[in-house]
N, C-alpha and C positions, 0 to 999 in steps of 0.2 A: 566516383572515386572511393575505393574500399577503405583507404586510410581515413578520409574525412568521415565516412559513416561510422567507423569504429570509434573515432574520437568524439563523436557527438553525444554528450551526456544525456540529452533528452531521448534520443533514439535508443540508446543503451538501456535507459530506465524503462521505456515502454516495451522493449523486447523481453524484460524480465518481470513484468507485473501482469496481473490479471484482475478482473472485476470479481469481487466476492459478494454475492447477493446477501442482503441483510438477514434473510431467513436462514442462512447457513451459519450465522454467528450466535454464540451463547456466552453467558457470563460477561456481559458488556459492562465495563467499569471506566468511569472518568478518572484519568490519571494526571491530568494537568490542564491548566487554562492560562492563556496569555492574552495579550492585546489584540491578536489577530486570529486566534483559533483555540479550539478545545481539542485535547488529545484523549483518545479512548484506547483501551485494550480489550480484546475479546478472544474467545476460543473459536476456532474454525472447526465446526463439526464435520466429521468424515475425513478430515485431513490431519490437523495437529491438535 
């Protein structure tokens, strides 16, 4: 059912994401830490 597929947030997320190899990242910085995770920012070389 096309309507259900479009409304599925997980499928929508997976359609717009891709794996970025660690070797393609530069300037990695920790920007936050909470009870369940640590958040980092980085520059993706050859892209952004």
